[in-house]
Structure formats: structure tokens, C-alpha cells
C-alpha positions, 0 to 999 in steps of 0.5 A: 499499501502507497504513504500518502502525507496529508497537510493540515493547516489549521488553527492551534486551538485546544484538541486541535491535534487529538480531532484530526488524529482521532478522525484517521485512526477511525476512518480507517487509516493508521499514523505513521508519522507526525510533524508539527513545526513551530507554531504561530499563535495563529496559524499550526500547520501538521503533516502526517502521513497515513496507511490505507488499513484496507486497499477499498480506502479513498484518501478524498473522503478522509481529505474533505471529513478532515477541512469540516472539522472546526478550526480546519482552513486547508488540508494537501494531498501527497501520495508516496510510493514504497518505493521512495519511502526505499530510498528514503531511510 
């Protein structure tokens, strides 16, 4: 399966990261890596690499669900293949 990276821009409010991660887990994705760069007062960005637990999962559906969460400004998707991961190790 492919590793898919979501970049999520959101307002850094109390509980925001827990809501994001909880939604990803409940929608059938396994979290592989998380990167949370230094945030400003008004905006944060979270890079999260996920793998679907089964082949029937559509990353576009997850992207739309995340974008509906309170405080989320934008969700971008990037796909990495397993070959790309092996080269980066």
C-alpha cells in the first residue's frame, strides 16, 4: 500500500490535534509519522503520513472529512510509494 501524506493547516486551539488524529484513526488509516513545525499564534501546520488499513479506503474522503473539522483551514494530499520511502531511509 502507498503512504499518503496530508498537510493540514489549522488554528492551534485546545484539542485540535487530538480531533485530527482521532478522525484519521477512526476512518481506517494507520498513522506512520507526524511532523508539527513551530506554530504561530494564529496558524499551525501538521504533516501526517498515513497508510490505509485496507485497499478500499479513499484518501479524498478522508481529506474532505478533515476539512470539515472546526478550525481546519486547508488540507493538501501528497502520495509516496514504498519505493520512495526506501530511497529516503
